[in-house]
C-alpha positions as CSV (number, residue, x, y, z in Angstrom):
1,M,99.7,-39.9,53.9
2,R,100.2,-41.5,57.4
3,T,103.7,-39.9,57.5
4,L,102.3,-36.5,56.6
5,L,99.5,-36.8,59.1
6,L,102.0,-37.8,61.8
7,A,104.2,-34.9,60.9
8,L,101.2,-32.5,61.1
9,W,100.2,-34.0,64.4
10,L,103.7,-33.6,65.8
11,F,103.8,-30.0,64.6
12,S,100.5,-29.2,66.2
13,A,101.5,-30.9,69.5
14,A,104.7,-28.8,69.5
15,V,102.8,-25.6,69.0
16,L,100.4,-26.6,71.8
17,I,103.3,-27.4,74.1
18,Q,105.0,-24.1,73.2
19,T,101.8,-22.2,73.8
20,S,101.2,-23.8,77.1
21,L,104.8,-23.1,78.3
22,S,104.8,-19.5,77.1
23,A,101.5,-19.0,78.8
24,Q,103.2,-19.7,82.1
25,M,105.8,-16.9,81.4
26,V,104.8,-13.6,82.8
27,E,105.2,-11.0,80.1
28,E,106.3,-7.5,81.2
29,S,107.9,-4.4,79.7
30,L,110.7,-2.0,80.6
31,A,110.6,1.7,79.8
32,Q,114.3,1.9,79.3
33,D,117.3,-0.4,78.9
34,P,118.6,-1.4,82.3
35,G,122.0,-2.4,80.9
36,P,123.9,-5.6,81.8
37,L,123.0,-7.3,85.0
38,D,125.6,-6.0,87.5
39,F,125.3,-6.4,91.3
40,I,128.2,-4.0,91.8
41,Q,127.7,-1.1,89.4
42,G,124.0,-1.4,88.5
43,D,121.9,1.4,90.1
44,S,118.8,2.3,88.1
45,Y,115.3,1.3,89.1
46,E,115.1,-1.2,86.2
47,Q,118.4,-2.6,87.3
48,W,117.1,-3.1,90.9
49,I,114.2,-5.2,89.5
50,L,116.7,-7.4,87.5
51,Q,118.8,-7.8,90.6
52,S,115.8,-8.7,92.8
53,L,115.0,-11.6,90.5
54,A,118.5,-12.9,89.9
55,G,120.0,-12.2,93.3
56,D,119.5,-12.6,97.0
57,A,120.3,-10.1,99.8
58,L,121.3,-11.2,103.3
59,I,118.0,-9.8,104.6
60,G,114.6,-9.6,103.0
61,I,111.7,-7.2,103.7
62,A,108.2,-8.6,103.6
63,A,105.3,-6.8,102.0
64,D,104.2,-5.5,105.4
65,G,107.7,-4.0,106.1
66,R,109.0,-6.7,108.5
67,L,112.6,-8.0,108.3
68,V,112.6,-11.6,107.1
69,P,115.4,-14.1,106.4
70,R,116.8,-14.3,102.8
71,L,120.3,-15.5,102.3
72,A,120.9,-15.4,106.1
73,E,118.5,-17.8,107.8
74,R,119.2,-15.8,111.0
75,W,121.5,-13.1,112.4
76,K,122.8,-11.9,115.7
77,V,123.7,-8.3,116.8
78,R,126.6,-8.1,119.2
79,N,127.1,-5.5,121.9
80,D,129.5,-3.5,119.7
81,G,126.9,-3.3,116.9
82,T,128.5,-6.0,114.8
83,V,125.9,-8.1,112.9
84,M,126.8,-11.8,112.5
85,F,125.0,-13.7,109.7
86,F,124.3,-17.4,109.5
87,L,123.9,-18.3,105.8
88,R,121.5,-20.9,104.5
89,S,123.0,-24.2,103.4
90,D,120.7,-24.4,100.4
91,A,121.6,-21.1,98.8
92,R,123.6,-21.7,95.6
93,Y,124.8,-19.9,92.5
94,L,124.0,-21.0,88.9
95,D,127.1,-23.2,88.8
96,G,125.9,-25.1,91.9
97,R,128.5,-23.5,94.3
98,R,127.1,-22.7,97.7
99,V,127.0,-19.0,98.8
100,S,129.8,-18.5,101.3
101,A,131.2,-15.8,103.6
102,E,133.8,-15.1,101.0
103,D,131.1,-14.0,98.5
104,V,129.7,-11.6,101.1
105,I,133.1,-10.2,101.9
106,W,134.0,-9.8,98.2
107,T,130.6,-8.0,97.4
108,V,130.9,-5.6,100.3
109,Q,134.6,-4.8,99.5
110,Q,133.8,-4.2,95.8
111,L,131.0,-1.9,96.7
112,L,133.3,0.1,98.9
113,Q,136.3,0.1,96.6
114,H,135.2,-0.1,93.0
115,P,135.3,3.4,91.4
116,K,132.0,2.8,89.5
117,A,130.1,1.0,92.3
118,S,126.5,1.8,92.9
119,P,126.3,5.1,94.8
120,T,123.3,3.9,96.6
121,K,124.9,0.7,97.9
122,R,128.2,2.4,98.6
123,A,126.4,4.9,100.8
124,I,124.6,2.1,102.7
125,L,128.0,0.5,103.5
126,E,130.0,3.7,104.1
127,G,132.3,3.2,107.1
128,A,131.5,-0.5,107.3
129,T,134.0,-3.3,107.8
130,V,133.4,-6.9,106.8
131,G,134.9,-10.2,107.8
132,S,134.1,-13.8,108.8
133,E,134.3,-15.9,111.9
134,E,134.1,-19.7,111.9
135,G,132.7,-19.4,108.3
136,H,130.0,-16.9,109.2
137,P,130.2,-13.4,107.7
138,W,129.9,-10.3,109.8
139,I,129.4,-6.6,109.1
140,R,130.3,-3.8,111.5
141,S,128.9,-0.3,110.7
142,P,128.7,3.1,112.4
143,R,125.0,2.9,111.6
144,P,122.5,1.5,114.2
145,A,122.0,-2.2,113.6
146,G,118.2,-1.6,113.0
147,R,119.0,0.8,110.1
148,L,121.8,-1.4,108.7
149,L,119.6,-4.5,108.6
150,M,116.8,-2.6,106.8
151,E,119.2,-1.2,104.2
152,L,121.0,-4.4,103.6
153,A,117.9,-5.6,101.8
154,R,119.1,-3.5,98.9
155,V,122.5,-5.2,98.7
156,P,122.2,-8.5,96.8
157,I,125.3,-10.7,97.3
158,A,127.2,-11.4,94.0
159,Q,129.3,-14.5,93.4
160,R,133.0,-13.8,94.2
161,N,134.7,-12.4,91.1
162,H,131.5,-12.5,89.1
163,P,129.6,-9.2,89.4
164,D,126.8,-10.6,87.2
165,G,126.4,-13.8,89.2
166,G,123.5,-14.1,91.7
167,S,121.8,-16.8,93.7
168,G,118.3,-15.6,93.3
169,P,115.0,-17.5,92.5
170,F,115.4,-16.9,88.7
171,A,118.2,-17.5,86.2
172,F,118.9,-14.6,83.9
173,R,119.7,-14.6,80.2
174,K,119.7,-11.8,77.6
175,E,117.9,-12.3,74.4
176,P,117.6,-9.9,71.4
177,G,115.2,-7.2,72.7
178,A,114.3,-9.1,75.8
179,W,115.5,-9.8,79.4
180,V,114.4,-13.3,80.4
181,F,114.3,-14.9,83.9
182,T,113.5,-18.6,84.3
183,R,112.7,-20.4,87.5
184,R,115.4,-22.0,89.5
185,D,115.5,-24.7,92.2
186,H,115.6,-22.1,95.0
187,F,114.7,-21.9,98.7
188,L,111.9,-19.4,97.9
189,K,110.3,-22.1,95.7
190,P,109.1,-19.8,92.8
191,R,105.8,-20.9,91.4
192,I,105.9,-19.3,88.0
193,D,108.0,-20.5,85.2
194,G,109.6,-17.1,84.6
195,I,109.3,-13.5,83.5
196,R,110.1,-12.0,80.1
197,F,110.7,-8.3,79.9
198,R,110.6,-6.5,76.5
199,L,111.9,-2.9,75.9
200,M,108.8,-0.7,75.3
201,P,109.6,2.9,75.9
202,D,106.4,4.2,74.3
203,P,103.4,4.3,76.7
204,A,101.0,4.0,73.8
205,G,102.7,0.8,72.8
206,V,102.3,-0.6,76.3
207,M,98.6,0.2,76.3
208,T,98.1,-1.6,73.0
209,A,100.0,-4.6,74.3
210,L,97.9,-4.7,77.5
211,Q,94.6,-4.4,75.7
212,K,95.6,-7.2,73.3
213,G,96.7,-9.4,76.2
214,W,100.4,-9.5,75.1
215,L,101.5,-8.2,78.5
216,S,100.6,-9.9,81.8
217,I,101.4,-6.7,83.8
218,G,101.6,-3.1,82.8
219,A,100.9,0.5,83.8
220,P,97.9,1.9,81.9
221,A,97.6,5.4,80.7
222,T,96.3,7.7,83.4
223,R,93.1,8.5,81.6
224,R,92.3,4.9,80.9
225,Q,93.2,3.3,84.3
226,T,89.6,2.2,85.2
227,E,89.0,0.6,81.7
228,A,90.9,-2.6,82.3
229,P,90.2,-5.2,79.5
230,P,88.3,-8.4,80.5
231,T,91.6,-10.2,80.6
232,H,93.1,-8.0,83.3
233,R,92.2,-6.5,86.7
234,L,93.2,-3.2,88.2
235,V,95.6,-3.3,91.2
236,T,96.4,-0.3,93.3
237,Q,99.3,-0.2,95.8
238,P,100.5,2.7,97.9
239,M,104.2,3.5,97.2
240,H,107.0,5.2,99.1
241,A,107.5,7.3,95.9
242,Q,107.7,11.0,95.1
243,L,108.5,13.3,92.3
244,V,111.3,15.4,93.8
245,V,113.1,18.7,92.7
246,W,116.6,19.5,93.9
247,S,117.8,23.1,94.0
248,R,121.4,24.4,93.7
249,A,120.0,27.9,93.6
250,G,119.1,28.0,97.3
251,V,115.8,27.7,99.1
252,A,113.8,30.4,97.2
253,P,112.9,28.3,94.2
254,L,111.7,25.5,96.5
255,Q,109.5,28.0,98.4
256,L,107.9,29.0,95.1
257,M,107.3,25.3,94.1
258,E,105.9,24.5,97.6
259,R,103.2,27.1,96.7
260,W,102.8,25.9,93.1
261,R,102.4,22.2,93.9
262,K,99.1,22.8,95.6
263,D,97.3,23.8,92.4
264,A,99.7,23.2,89.5
265,F,98.5,19.7,88.5
266,P,94.9,19.2,87.1
267,A,93.1,16.2,88.6
268,Q,92.6,14.6,85.2
269,L,96.4,14.7,84.7
270,L,97.1,12.9,88.0
271,G,94.3,10.3,87.8
272,Q,94.6,7.7,90.6
273,N,98.4,7.7,90.4
274,A,99.3,10.8,92.4
275,R,98.4,13.7,94.7
276,P,100.3,16.9,95.6
277,S,102.8,16.4,98.3
278,R,102.0,18.2,101.6
279,G,105.4,18.1,103.4
280,L,109.1,17.7,103.0
281,W,109.4,13.9,103.6
282,P,107.0,11.1,102.7
283,E,104.0,10.7,105.0
284,T,104.0,7.0,104.1
285,L,107.3,6.7,106.1
286,G,105.6,8.1,109.2
287,F,106.6,11.8,108.8
288,R,104.1,14.5,109.6
289,P,103.6,17.2,106.9
290,Q,106.0,20.1,107.5
291,S,106.4,23.2,105.3
292,I,109.7,25.0,104.5
293,D,110.6,27.2,107.5
294,A,112.9,29.7,105.9
295,G,111.2,33.0,106.5
296,P,108.6,34.7,104.3
297,S,107.9,33.3,100.9
298,P,109.7,35.1,98.1
299,P,107.4,37.7,96.5
300,Q,106.1,37.2,93.0
301,S,108.6,38.6,90.5
302,Q,109.9,38.2,87.0
303,G,112.7,35.7,86.7
304,T,114.0,32.5,85.0
305,L,114.5,29.1,86.5
306,R,116.1,26.2,84.6
307,L,115.2,22.7,85.4
308,I,116.5,19.4,83.9
309,Y,114.9,16.0,84.0
310,G,115.3,12.5,82.4
311,A,114.2,12.3,78.8
312,G,111.8,9.6,77.6
313,E,109.2,9.8,80.3
314,E,106.1,11.2,78.6
315,S,104.0,11.3,81.8
316,L,106.7,13.2,83.7
317,E,107.0,15.7,80.8
318,K,103.3,16.5,81.0
319,L,103.5,17.1,84.8
320,L,106.4,19.5,84.3
321,L,104.6,21.3,81.6
322,A,101.7,21.9,84.0
323,L,104.2,23.1,86.6
324,R,105.7,25.5,84.0
325,E,102.2,27.0,83.3
326,R,101.7,27.5,87.1
327,A,105.0,29.3,87.3
328,R,104.1,31.6,84.5
329,R,101.1,32.8,86.5
330,D,103.6,34.1,89.0
331,G,105.8,35.8,86.4
332,I,108.4,33.0,86.5
333,D,109.8,31.5,83.3
334,L,110.4,27.9,84.2
335,Q,112.6,26.4,81.5
336,I,112.4,22.6,81.5
337,T,115.0,20.6,79.6
338,P,115.0,16.9,79.0
339,I,118.4,15.1,78.9
340,E,119.4,11.5,78.5
341,Q,119.1,9.5,81.7
342,G,122.8,8.7,81.9
343,L,123.7,12.3,81.4
344,L,121.2,13.3,84.1
345,A,122.8,10.9,86.6
346,E,126.2,12.4,85.7
347,R,125.1,16.0,86.1
348,L,123.3,15.2,89.4
349,Q,126.5,13.6,90.8
350,K,128.5,16.6,89.7
351,S,125.9,19.1,91.0
352,D,125.8,20.6,87.5
353,F,122.3,22.0,87.5
354,Q,120.2,24.9,88.9
355,L,117.1,22.7,89.4
356,A,116.8,19.0,88.7
357,C,113.8,16.7,88.9
358,S,113.4,12.9,89.2
359,M,111.3,10.2,90.7
360,V,112.4,8.8,94.0
361,V,111.4,5.4,95.4
362,Y,112.3,5.1,99.0
363,D,113.2,2.1,101.1
364,P,110.4,1.3,103.5
365,H,111.9,2.9,106.6
366,P,112.4,6.5,107.8
367,W,116.2,6.3,107.5
368,A,115.8,6.5,103.8
369,V,115.4,10.3,104.0
370,L,118.9,10.6,105.4
371,E,120.1,10.0,101.8
372,Y,119.3,13.7,101.2
373,M,121.4,14.9,104.1
374,E,124.4,12.7,104.9
375,P,127.6,13.9,103.2
376,H,127.9,11.0,100.8
377,G,124.2,10.2,100.7
378,P,123.1,9.0,97.2
379,M,120.4,11.8,97.0
380,N,122.6,14.6,98.4
381,F,123.2,16.1,95.0
382,T,123.7,19.6,96.3
383,G,126.5,19.1,98.9
384,W,124.0,19.9,101.7
385,R,125.6,19.8,105.2
386,H,124.9,21.1,108.7
387,P,127.0,20.9,111.9
388,Q,124.1,19.6,113.9
389,L,123.4,16.7,111.6
390,A,125.8,14.1,113.1
391,G,124.6,14.8,116.6
392,L,120.9,14.4,115.7
393,V,121.5,11.2,113.7
394,S,123.4,9.6,116.6
395,R,120.2,10.0,118.8
396,I,118.1,8.0,116.3
397,Q,118.0,4.3,117.1
398,Q,114.4,3.4,116.1
399,P,111.5,4.7,114.0
400,G,109.5,7.2,116.0
401,D,112.4,8.5,118.2
402,P,111.9,12.2,119.1
403,A,115.1,13.2,117.3
404,W,113.3,12.5,114.0
405,R,111.1,15.7,114.6
406,D,114.2,17.7,115.4
407,L,115.9,16.4,112.2
408,Q,113.0,17.3,110.0
409,S,112.9,20.8,111.5
410,L,116.6,21.2,110.8
411,W,116.0,20.2,107.2
412,A,112.9,22.6,106.9
413,R,115.1,25.6,107.7
414,D,117.3,25.1,104.6
415,P,116.1,22.1,102.5
416,A,117.9,21.2,99.3
417,A,115.0,19.2,97.8
418,L,111.2,19.4,97.7
419,P,108.7,16.6,96.8
420,L,106.0,17.8,94.4
421,L,103.8,14.7,94.1
422,D,103.2,11.5,96.1
423,F,102.7,8.5,94.0
424,Q,100.9,5.2,94.2
425,S,101.2,2.4,91.7
426,V,98.2,1.7,89.4
427,I,98.7,-1.4,87.2
428,W,96.8,-3.9,85.2
429,V,97.5,-7.5,86.1
430,D,96.3,-10.6,84.1
431,R,93.3,-12.0,86.0
432,R,94.9,-15.5,86.1
433,L,98.0,-14.2,87.8
434,E,98.0,-13.9,91.6
435,V,100.5,-11.3,92.9
436,E,101.2,-9.7,96.2
437,P,101.2,-5.9,96.1
438,S,103.4,-3.9,98.5
439,P,104.6,-0.4,99.1
440,M,107.8,-1.4,97.4
441,G,106.0,-2.6,94.3
442,L,105.6,-6.1,93.0
443,Y,109.3,-7.1,92.8
444,L,111.4,-5.6,95.5
445,H,110.0,-7.3,98.6
446,T,110.4,-10.9,99.7
447,P,109.3,-13.2,98.2
448,G,108.4,-10.8,95.4
449,A,107.9,-12.4,92.0
450,A,108.9,-15.8,93.5
451,G,105.6,-15.8,95.4
452,W,103.4,-15.2,92.3
453,R,101.4,-18.1,90.8
454,W,99.0,-18.7,87.9
455,S,95.5,-19.5,89.1
456,Q,94.0,-22.8,87.9
457,R,90.6,-21.2,87.5
């Protein structure tokens, strides 16, 4: 009997210990499979989250938009624009090896040379050269140093010859149906044990999991946002995010959509998440609202427009159905077609569409909009170009420079893309979990998830 009681006690203790440990893991969900962790090729939003947890960039961006040290404890800009970085001595990969200049050089060279490298990161580094001096890596770019530093926050440094190796605050492992990150001994000193992501593409399933307390963080259904269960609180954070339509059919369809966006989306459909866009570029990045300036709006007429978008996003589909109904009032047949996310990315890269729609999350600085315009910009899906572009961009050194207004006016005369909605993030967060919201979301700023902690209350 004593042996049996002891066995039962040990079993109970094990269960309690396991429950205590699992309670310290943040439980999250992913709407789609991000694929393998890959600091060179990975480029989806879900992949960016994985990379932010498992990797470190040279530079970090704080929740308030300031540049802060990350892998580089400091940096120096030379007269010729070269940026020299001084790496931390306590930044290490999972095998214990210190992050070195060779890792920085290898990562940059791979992003510039690998045929399947992330288009976003390759565009950031276009025209750049990289090297080292006395063990300190340097990067020289045709871009202004201020812009380069802001954009390097999106380039985590991989371990040389290991595209899946990062030095970040959490160690990654893949489990069946889950992506698990556990706390490391790291210079950001993460205060949570880790984060477990489960694949949950069905929004109804996410809602059920939130209401039952199975998820620590999640996005509630629009109509239920204010009904957070007692275990959670509602957190709202402004985002540099928009729903954008690109046009390969010229500016006329965008002129129509500029009119439609004002009244296409019922308030109950948007909830607290979104409001109709008012201009061409995000107001959250400091741009004043500006309309398309391409002559008179096209008259109402019969016609057909074909728009593709990423399948599997129920909320996006509802928004586009509302837009289709608004187009019908003007005699336009807006045909919307969902396609698999990978195929959508491929067709965007090949400019194989008439109209295409997707969510865009911008970096927290005005240079992010140049991705629409520059010849190899990761959002220039239409081949847009203009002979005045290079001259205007060369006059921009800082946010707020007068050339920004001239650049926006240039785009307004013949834009290739139009935002329909401006988004903010509405999420439910476990009341015991203390997080730091930011315009980049919960994960992508520094310290990001490493700064979360469980309340002792």
